[in-house]
N, C-alpha and C positions, 0 to 999 in steps of 0.2 A: 504494500500500500504506500502510496506516495502522499506526503502531507499536502494539504490544500494550499494554494498560493495565498489565500486570505490569511491563514494561520501564519505562514512564513512571513508575510508582509507585516502582520501585527507585531511579531517578535522583533523584526528589524526596526519598526517605529519605536518600540519600547526601548531598545538598545540606544537608539539615537537620542531619545528624550533623556535617558539616564546620563548619557555622555554630556549633553548640553547643560543639564542642571547641576552637574557635579556629582550626582549619585550619592549613595550612602557613604559616610565616612570621609568625604572629601574635605570637610572642615568649612564649607561655605554655608551661608544661611540665605534664605530667600530675600531677606531685607538688606543683606550686605553687612550685618552686624557681626559681633564676635561669635565664633563657633561655640556651640553648647559644650563641647569637650574642653575648651580652653578654660583654665582656672585663673581667676582674678581675685586678688585680696583687696577688700575695700580699704581705702585709706583710713588712717586714724588710730586710736588707741588699741592696744592689744594686751593690756594688763590692767590690774585693778588694785586699789588700796582700800581696805576696810578699816574704818576708824571707830573707836569707842571712846567717848568722853564721859568722865565721871567725876564726882566729888568724893575725895577721900575721907578718911576718918572724920566722923561728925561729932565725936565725943572727946572730951579732955582725956589725956592719957591715963588718968586715974578713974575708976579702978583698973586693976591689971587685966581683968577679963571683961572687955566691953560686950554689951548685948548686940542683938541683930540690928538695932536701929543705928548702931555706930559704923556698920559696914559701908564701904563705898556705894554710892547711889548714882544712877545714870544722870547725866546732865543734858536735858533736851534743849533744842533751839540754841545751840552754841555755834558761833562762827568758827570755822577751822580753815587755815591756809595751808596749802601744800606748795612748796617751792622746789622745782626741779634744780638740783645742784649743778647740772651741766649747762642748762639753757637759761636759768633764772626765771623761767616761766612760772607764774603764780596762778594757782587754781583755788577758788574759794567755794566752800560748801557750808551748809548748816546741818547740824544733827537733827534726827527725827525725835519723836516722842520717847524713844528708848535710848536716846543719847548716842545713836549710831549713824554712820553715813558710809556710803560706798561710792568710790570715784573711779571712773575708767580713765586710765592714764597711759602714756607711752612708757615703755620699760625704762628704768633708770633709778637713780637715787633721789629721794625727796626728804626735805625737812618738813615735818608735820607739826604745826603749832596752833595754839589757841591763845587769845588775848588775855592779859591780866585783867582781873575784875574784882572790885570791892575788897572783901575780907580775905580773899585767897592769896596765899603766898606765891612765889615763883610761878609764872605762867608755864603750863606744860609744853614740852617740845620733845619730839622723837625723830630720829633719822631712820628711814627704812629704804631698802633696796628691793625693787620688784623686777623679776625676770620676764622675758617675753612669754605671754600666756599665763603668767603666774598671778598670785594674789598675795599681797603683803598685808600685815596687820599692825596697826598702831593703836596703843592704848594711852590716852592722855588723862592723867589724874590731877585734878586741882587739889591742893592741900589747904586746909583751914589753918590760919596762923593763930595759935593759942598764945596768950600773954602770960 
């Protein structure tokens, strides 16, 4: 049996269409955009710093065994600055109701600090280094100045 000329013609047209459009796996797209198989990394941050701000000991050092109310407490709505030590870029955030904040950053070393306020002694500061794709943690604790 001999294939019909219609069938042979259809196969030839299909092959021509495939060759003209690039066919599967050629890397082209109908709109001329980036091929679906090409990977592209979106620009921007690729690491994070998680910050916890709290108020330290709330009780005078006496008695020697302080109760639960003396333990460090979260400090909500606190402004925190992060300074990239390589670029001097400053990022400012505020802590949430739990005294925490998470900031997406470029990998590097950062000085994390909160401002001095009222009755608290030395404003907290911590230096952290975050690797690409990593998460660094900074805990800033305000201390109450007892007289």
